[in-house]
C-alpha positions, 0 to 999 in steps of 0.5 A: 277181307284177308289177302288169302281170301282175296286170292281165292276169289281172284282164282275163282274169277280167273277160272270163270273168265277162262271158261267163258273164253274157251266156250266163246272160242269153241262157238266161233270155231264151230260157226266157221266150220259150219259155214265152210261145210255149208259152202262146200255142200252148196257148191256140190249141189250147184254142179 
């Protein structure tokens, strides 16, 4: 395996890791936002 080939593999791997991290972060933000929304809805219904 040449250095250039290894470099390309690493770049591809980094891109996949970045995508997974971004998706994980998006899911976390969505989950928190949904919980907040549900909490405020419950509070409004309790009145």
